[in-house]
VOPAGU-2260 file (C-alpha; in pm, 1 decimal, decimal comma):
REM VOPAGU-2260
SITE   aa  ch    i         X         Y         Z
SITE  MET   A    0      10,0     -24,0      15,5
SITE  ARG   A    1     128,3     333,7    -105,5
SITE  VAL   A    2      13,1     586,9     168,5
SITE  ALA   A    3     107,2     971,8     168,2
SITE  VAL   A    4      33,9    1165,5     475,6
SITE  THR   A    5      46,2    1537,3     532,6
SITE  THR   A    6     157,0    1739,8     834,8
SITE  PRO   A    7     425,4    1468,3     896,6
SITE  THR   A    8     578,5    1682,3    1182,2
SITE  GLY   A    9     235,5    1769,5    1365,4
SITE  ASN   A   10     131,3    1659,4    1705,9
SITE  VAL   A   11      17,0    1361,1    1519,3
SITE  GLY   A   12     132,4    1336,8    1171,2
SITE  HIS   A   13     485,7    1261,6    1334,4
SITE  HIS   A   14     367,7     958,6    1539,5
SITE  VAL   A   15     141,2     851,8    1235,9
SITE  VAL   A   16     520,1     870,0    1001,3
SITE  GLY   A   17     640,4     640,0    1304,3
SITE  MET   A   18     391,4     402,8    1277,9
SITE  LEU   A   19     370,6     320,3     930,4
SITE  VAL   A   20     762,7     296,0     891,3
SITE  ARG   A   21     698,9      41,7    1213,4
SITE  ALA   A   22     440,8    -132,3     993,7
SITE  GLY   A   23     675,3    -189,5     681,6
SITE  LEU   A   24     602,1      97,1     478,4
SITE  ARG   A   25     773,3     359,5     337,2
SITE  PRO   A   26     535,3     653,2     334,8
SITE  ARG   A   27     501,3     971,9     134,8
SITE  VAL   A   28     547,0    1281,8     380,2
SITE  LEU   A   29     413,6    1601,7     220,8
SITE  VAL   A   30     635,6    1881,4     384,8
SITE  ARG   A   31     722,1    2245,5     374,1
SITE  GLU   A   32    1028,8    2194,0     512,3
SITE  PRO   A   33    1187,9    1847,5     476,3
SITE  GLY   A   34    1459,6    1955,9     698,1
SITE  ARG   A   35    1195,8    1936,3     987,4
SITE  LEU   A   36    1171,9    1573,3     963,7
SITE  ALA   A   37    1324,5    1376,6    1261,8
SITE  PRO   A   38    1685,6    1271,9    1165,2
SITE  GLU   A   39    1602,6     886,4    1190,7
SITE  LEU   A   40    1287,6     880,7    1007,4
SITE  ARG   A   41    1457,1    1105,2     681,7
SITE  ASP   A   42    1593,9     784,4     542,7
SITE  GLN   A   43    1221,5     556,9     617,2
SITE  VAL   A   44    1029,3     781,9     393,8
SITE  ASP   A   45     948,1     951,4      78,3
SITE  ALA   A   46     965,6    1353,8     103,5
SITE  VAL   A   47     827,1    1520,3    -129,6
SITE  ARG   A   48     810,0    1930,1     -45,4
SITE  ALA   A   49     489,2    2093,6     -40,7
SITE  ASP   A   50     225,8    2382,6      54,3
SITE  GLN   A   51     -78,5    2216,3      81,4
SITE  TYR   A   52    -270,1    2568,8       2,9
SITE  ASP   A   53    -106,7    2476,6    -314,2
SITE  PRO   A   54    -328,4    2258,5    -508,6
SITE  ALA   A   55     -82,9    2187,8    -795,7
SITE  ALA   A   56     178,7    2106,0    -598,4
SITE  VAL   A   57     -62,1    1869,1    -357,8
SITE  VAL   A   58    -152,2    1674,1    -690,6
SITE  ALA   A   59     163,8    1652,5    -773,4
SITE  ALA   A   60     303,8    1522,0    -455,0
SITE  THR   A   61     -11,1    1267,0    -416,4
SITE  ARG   A   62      24,3    1118,3    -749,2
SITE  ASP   A   63       0,0     705,1    -747,5
SITE  VAL   A   64     -67,7     653,3    -397,8
SITE  ASP   A   65    -377,1     453,1    -228,1
SITE  ALA   A   66    -433,7     672,1      62,5
SITE  LEU   A   67    -384,2     924,5     251,9
SITE  PHE   A   68    -401,5    1094,6     569,7
SITE  TRP   A   69    -498,0    1452,6     574,5
SITE  VAL   A   70    -449,9    1720,4     789,3
SITE  ASP   A   71    -551,6    2085,0     704,2
SITE  PRO   A   72    -268,4    2254,3     837,2
SITE  PRO   A   73    -304,6    2505,2    1091,7
SITE  SER   A   74    -381,7    2941,7     974,7
SITE  ASP   A   75    -194,7    3200,6    1139,1
SITE  GLY   A   76    -374,3    3450,4     916,4
SITE  GLU   A   77    -672,0    3716,8     870,0
SITE  ASP   A   78    -927,3    3447,9     738,0
SITE  PRO   A   79    -854,8    3075,3     910,2
SITE  LEU   A   80   -1177,0    2964,3     713,1
SITE  ALA   A   81   -1056,5    3090,3     394,4
SITE  ASP   A   82    -762,6    2921,1     449,2
SITE  TYR   A   83    -934,8    2607,5     535,7
SITE  ALA   A   84   -1131,0    2628,3     184,0
SITE  ARG   A   85    -791,8    2669,4      12,5
SITE  ALA   A   86    -663,0    2317,9     141,5
SITE  THR   A   87    -991,3    2175,8      85,0
SITE  GLU   A   88    -941,5    2259,4    -298,6
SITE  SER   A   89    -605,0    2112,0    -285,8
SITE  VAL   A   90    -739,2    1768,1    -115,5
SITE  VAL   A   91   -1060,9    1749,4    -366,7
SITE  ARG   A   92    -818,2    1818,8    -641,5
SITE  ALA   A   93    -560,8    1537,0    -532,8
SITE  VAL   A   94    -842,2    1299,1    -485,3
SITE  THR   A   95   -1026,3    1380,0    -767,0
SITE  ASP   A   96    -703,1    1363,6    -999,3
SITE  ASN   A   97    -519,4    1085,4    -884,6
SITE  GLY   A   98    -832,9     837,1    -824,6
SITE  ILE   A   99    -707,7     840,3    -431,5
SITE  GLY   A  100    -980,7     593,3    -321,8
SITE  ARG   A  101    -901,1     588,7      43,4
SITE  VAL   A  102    -883,5     893,6     294,9
SITE  VAL   A  103    -837,6     941,9     657,9
SITE  PHE   A  104    -928,0    1294,1     790,4
SITE  GLN   A  105    -844,4    1470,5    1094,6
SITE  SER   A  106   -1150,3    1643,8    1212,7
SITE  SER   A  107   -1277,0    1732,0    1521,2
SITE  VAL   A  108   -1578,1    1705,0    1789,9
SITE  GLY   A  109   -1802,5    1973,3    1719,0
SITE  ALA   A  110   -1744,5    1967,1    1289,3
SITE  GLU   A  111   -2100,7    1810,1    1341,2
SITE  LYS   A  112   -2271,8    2148,5    1410,5
SITE  ARG   A  113   -2105,0    2253,5    1050,9
SITE  HIS   A  114   -2110,0    2591,4    1183,9
SITE  GLY   A  115   -2110,3    2833,7    1455,2
SITE  ALA   A  116   -1739,5    2696,3    1622,4
SITE  GLY   A  117   -1507,9    2878,2    1481,9
SITE  GLU   A  118   -1242,3    2719,2    1307,2
SITE  ILE   A  119   -1422,8    2374,9    1339,7
SITE  ASP   A  120   -1627,9    2537,7    1047,5
SITE  GLY   A  121   -1344,8    2513,5     853,6
SITE  LEU   A  122   -1292,6    2131,8     926,2
SITE  ALA   A  123   -1684,4    2062,7     867,0
SITE  HIS   A  124   -1626,6    2191,8     478,0
SITE  THR   A  125   -1363,2    1968,8     463,9
SITE  GLU   A  126   -1568,2    1695,9     538,2
SITE  THR   A  127   -1850,5    1774,8     332,3
SITE  ALA   A  128   -1622,8    1829,0      62,9
SITE  LEU   A  129   -1487,3    1497,6      62,6
SITE  ASP   A  130   -1822,2    1327,3     122,1
SITE  GLU   A  131   -1981,1    1474,6    -205,9
SITE  LEU   A  132   -1643,0    1282,1    -398,6
SITE  GLY   A  133   -1783,8     945,6    -298,2
SITE  ILE   A  134   -1500,5     781,0    -186,7
SITE  ASP   A  135   -1417,1     571,0     116,8
SITE  VAL   A  136   -1360,7     829,5     375,3
SITE  THR   A  137   -1324,4     842,5     755,0
SITE  HIS   A  138   -1361,8    1138,6     968,2
SITE  LEU   A  139   -1187,6    1106,0    1283,6
SITE  ARG   A  140   -1402,2    1371,4    1512,3
SITE  CYS   A  141   -1105,2    1416,8    1767,5
SITE  GLY   A  142   -1141,8    1517,3    2131,3
SITE  TYR   A  143    -942,6    1804,0    2320,7
SITE  PHE   A  144    -525,3    1737,6    2255,1
SITE  PHE   A  145    -340,2    1702,9    2568,1
SITE  THR   A  146     -80,2    1883,7    2383,2
SITE  ASN   A  147    -315,4    2239,3    2399,4
SITE  LEU   A  148    -190,2    2247,9    2763,5
SITE  GLU   A  149     127,6    2339,2    2611,4
SITE  LEU   A  150      30,7    2673,7    2457,0
SITE  GLN   A  151     -35,2    2755,1    2866,8
SITE  LEU   A  152     313,6    2669,7    2990,1
SITE  HIS   A  153     324,8    3034,7    3155,8
SITE  ALA   A  154       8,1    3033,0    3334,4
SITE  LEU   A  155      48,7    2683,9    3469,8
SITE  ARG   A  156     396,8    2756,0    3586,8
SITE  ALA   A  157     163,8    3050,7    3807,3
SITE  GLY   A  158     -28,7    2777,5    3893,7
SITE  VAL   A  159    -299,4    2871,6    3695,0
SITE  LEU   A  160    -530,8    2693,0    3399,7
SITE  GLN   A  161    -744,8    2990,4    3257,8
SITE  VAL   A  162   -1042,0    2867,5    3022,8
SITE  ILE   A  163   -1337,5    3065,7    2912,1
SITE  LEU   A  164   -1549,1    2747,2    2957,7
SITE  PRO   A  165   -1782,5    2644,3    3226,0
SITE  LEU   A  166   -1505,8    2458,3    3503,0
SITE  ASP   A  167   -1748,1    2195,6    3556,2
SITE  GLN   A  168   -1819,4    2110,6    3158,7
SITE  ALA   A  169   -1674,7    1782,8    3106,5
SITE  MET   A  170   -1513,8    1731,0    2781,3
SITE  ALA   A  171   -1318,1    1449,6    2565,4
SITE  TRP   A  172    -933,3    1509,8    2632,1
SITE  VAL   A  173    -725,2    1247,2    2364,4
SITE  ALA   A  174    -316,4    1227,4    2311,6
SITE  PRO   A  175    -222,7    1303,4    1964,7
SITE  ARG   A  176      -8,9     925,1    1975,0
SITE  ASP   A  177    -395,0     790,6    2042,2
SITE  ILE   A  178    -523,0     977,3    1778,2
SITE  ALA   A  179    -243,8     868,4    1532,4
SITE  GLU   A  180    -283,1     496,1    1607,0
SITE  VAL   A  181    -653,5     531,2    1507,3
SITE  ALA   A  182    -581,7     693,3    1208,9
SITE  VAL   A  183    -286,7     450,2    1146,6
SITE  THR   A  184    -515,6     131,5    1177,6
SITE  ARG   A  185    -812,4     302,0     955,1
SITE  LEU   A  186    -553,6     355,7     668,3
SITE  LEU   A  187    -428,0      22,0     667,8
SITE  SER   A  188    -759,1    -155,9     741,6
SITE  ARG   A  189    -974,5    -283,6     468,8
SITE  GLU   A  190   -1277,0    -364,7     672,4
SITE  TRP   A  191   -1476,1     -58,0     608,2
SITE  SER   A  192   -1570,2     117,0     326,1
SITE  GLY   A  193   -1788,1     433,9     269,4
SITE  ARG   A  194   -1845,3     739,3     490,1
SITE  CYS   A  195   -1720,0     666,8     841,8
SITE  VAL   A  196   -1722,6     831,7    1117,3
SITE  GLN   A  197   -1461,3     774,0    1418,2
SITE  ALA   A  198   -1488,7     938,3    1752,3
SITE  VAL   A  199   -1180,5     976,8    1911,7
SITE  HIS   A  200   -1274,8    1074,4    2265,4
SITE  GLY   A  201    -962,6     931,4    2488,4
SITE  PRO   A  202    -969,3     780,5    2824,9
SITE  ALA   A  203   -1242,2     991,2    3014,1
SITE  ASP   A  204   -1470,4    1283,8    2965,0
SITE  LEU   A  205   -1284,7    1549,8    3206,0
SITE  THR   A  206   -1404,3    1866,8    3344,7
SITE  TRP   A  207   -1113,8    2137,3    3343,9
SITE  ARG   A  208   -1119,5    2133,7    3777,5
SITE  GLU   A  209   -1028,9    1740,1    3675,2
SITE  VAL   A  210    -757,6    1846,6    3458,2
SITE  ALA   A  211    -607,7    2082,2    3738,4
SITE  ASP   A  212    -587,8    1825,8    3975,5
SITE  ILE   A  213    -475,5    1562,8    3736,6
SITE  LEU   A  214    -200,4    1816,8    3663,8
SITE  THR   A  215     -87,6    1883,8    4015,8
SITE  ALA   A  216     -24,0    1535,3    4118,6
SITE  ALA   A  217     148,7    1459,9    3801,4
SITE  THR   A  218     379,5    1771,6    3801,4
SITE  GLY   A  219     399,4    1876,5    4185,9
SITE  ARG   A  220     329,1    2217,4    4129,6
SITE  GLN   A  221     -39,9    2329,4    4256,0
SITE  ILE   A  222    -234,4    2458,7    3957,1
SITE  GLU   A  223    -638,0    2570,5    3997,0
SITE  ALA   A  224    -839,2    2602,1    3706,1
SITE  GLU   A  225    -992,6    2992,8    3646,2
SITE  ARG   A  226   -1255,0    3072,2    3428,1
SITE  ILE   A  227   -1164,2    3397,3    3265,6
SITE  THR   A  228   -1404,2    3605,4    3017,2
SITE  ASP   A  229   -1408,0    3600,1    2669,7
SITE  ASP   A  230   -1234,5    3955,9    2640,1
SITE  ALA   A  231    -963,3    3850,9    2919,5
SITE  MET   A  232    -897,2    3571,5    2652,7
SITE  ARG   A  233    -880,1    3773,5    2347,3
SITE  ALA   A  234    -653,4    4019,7    2503,6
SITE  GLN   A  235    -421,5    3718,5    2556,1
SITE  LEU   A  236    -448,0    3580,3    2187,3
SITE  ARG   A  237    -373,0    3913,5    2069,1
SITE  GLN   A  238     -75,2    3918,6    2225,9
SITE  ALA   A  239      30,6    3629,4    2142,1
SITE  GLY   A  240      77,6    3748,2    1816,9
SITE  MET   A  241    -281,4    3651,3    1671,9
SITE  THR   A  242    -433,2    3872,9    1421,5
SITE  ASP   A  243    -815,8    3940,6    1501,8
SITE  GLY   A  244    -978,1    3707,7    1264,9
SITE  LEU   A  245    -749,5    3439,0    1408,5
SITE  VAL   A  246    -865,2    3530,8    1735,5
SITE  GLU   A  247   -1197,6    3493,8    1668,3
SITE  ALA   A  248   -1189,9    3167,9    1475,7
SITE  VAL   A  249   -1024,6    3012,5    1794,6
SITE  LEU   A  250   -1232,1    3160,2    2065,3
SITE  GLY   A  251   -1546,4    3015,9    1831,4
SITE  MET   A  252   -1404,1    2706,9    1883,0
SITE  SER   A  253   -1472,3    2705,7    2295,0
SITE  THR   A  254   -1772,9    2946,0    2270,0
SITE  GLY   A  255   -1962,8    2727,2    1992,2
SITE  LEU   A  256   -1945,6    2438,4    2197,7
SITE  ARG   A  257   -2014,7    2522,3    2555,4
SITE  GLU   A  258   -2424,1    2613,3    2513,6
SITE  ASP   A  259   -2586,0    2249,2    2538,1
SITE  PHE   A  260   -2344,5    2071,9    2284,5
SITE  VAL   A  261   -2341,6    1722,2    2281,7
SITE  PRO   A  262   -2090,2    1510,4    2045,6
SITE  GLU   A  263   -2258,4    1333,0    1793,4
SITE  GLN   A  264   -2070,6    1026,1    1842,4
SITE  PRO   A  265   -2098,8     872,1    2205,9
SITE  ARG   A  266   -1828,8     709,2    2409,7
SITE  THR   A  267   -1807,5     373,4    2331,6
SITE  VAL   A  268   -1552,6      83,5    2352,8
SITE  GLN   A  269   -1436,8     228,7    2008,5
SITE  SER   A  270   -1402,9     604,3    2074,0
SITE  THR   A  271   -1217,6     537,7    2402,0
SITE  THR   A  272    -837,5     556,3    2345,1
SITE  PRO   A  273    -587,5     482,0    2671,2
SITE  THR   A  274    -377,4     714,6    2705,2
SITE  LEU   A  275    -418,2     897,2    3057,1
SITE  LEU   A  276    -316,2    1255,4    3102,9
SITE  GLY   A  277    -164,6    1223,4    3394,2
SITE  GLY   A  278      82,3     998,1    3258,4
SITE  TRP   A  279     119,4    1215,5    2960,7
SITE  ALA   A  280     169,7    1515,9    3206,0
SITE  TYR   A  281     397,0    1369,5    3340,9
SITE  ASP   A  282     600,4    1277,2    3083,4
SITE  HIS   A  283     555,8    1595,9    2865,9
SITE  LEU   A  284     505,5    1888,6    3135,7
SITE  ARG   A  285     629,2    1807,6    3481,9
SITE  HIS   A  286     974,3    1882,2    3376,5
SITE  ARG   A  287     900,7    2186,7    3239,8
SITE  ILE   A  288     622,3    2352,2    3499,3
SITE  ALA   A  289     746,8    2165,6    3814,4
SITE  PRO   A  290     862,5    2343,8    4104,6
SITE  SER   A  291    1256,5    2443,9    4115,9
SITE  GLY   A  292    1434,4    2142,3    4255,0
SITE  GLU   A  293    1172,3    1909,8    4181,0
SITE  ARG   A  294    1211,8    1807,0    3795,9
C-alpha cells in the first residue's frame, strides 16, 4: 500500500509516520520544510516538498498513492476559514485528479455542527467536500488535545489553568499519539468502506477542575482552574501575536461548544483510547513547569 501523510512533523502526523514505518511501509510525506523531519526518519520516507495551500503541488505530491492521511494545515492569517477552504480545494483536487480512493481525515468534535464553532467550521467544510467525492473516507472526530496545554506553559508555571468554558463542563481529552494509532489502523484496514465517522475521545471525559487536579498530581505544582471572560482571552491571544480573525476563530472553538453541546458520537469502546492525561503530563509537562528542585 502506498500511503501519503500530510503534516508529518505535527503533533499527530509525526506519530503516524513512525507507526507506518514500523508497519513496514515507506510513506510519502508532504512537508514544506523537509529539514524539520526527524533525522532518524529521513531515510525511511519519501519526502516531497509541498505547500498544502497549493493544489497543483499537492496533486503532484500524491500521484500514484492508494491512501491519504489529510490534516488541514493550521492557519495564522486574518481569515482562517478562507485558508481552510484553500486547503480543501487542494485535497479535493488531489483525490479527483489522482483517483485516490481512501482518505482518513483528521477532523474534530464539533464538526457535526457545520456552523458556529469557529475554526472547526473549516474542518466541517473539508468533511462535506470529501463526502461529495463518493470515496472511502473516515472522518476522525477528535477530542481536545493534551498538547493544547503546552500553549499555557506560562500560566501553568504560575499555578493557573485559564479557560472560558464552565469549569465543571466535561469534555473528551485525547493524546495525539492515540489519534495517530486510530488513523493508521483505519489507513491500513480493509474492513471498512464508504463514509465513516470515527470518534477519538481519549480515556475519559474530564472537567477543567479535574484536569487541574490531574496536572497538580502529575507535575508537583499546585494548579487551579480559573474561568476568565471571553474578552480577557481575546487580549491574551492578541498578545500572542494572533490576527483579529484568528482570535475569533480560536475563541469560536470554545464558545460554539459551551451551550448544551453534546457530541454526535457517544463514548464507546471504539471511541475510547488508552493514554491517560496524568501519565502524559508527567512525561511532557512535569520537567517544564514543576517547582524548582522537583524536576
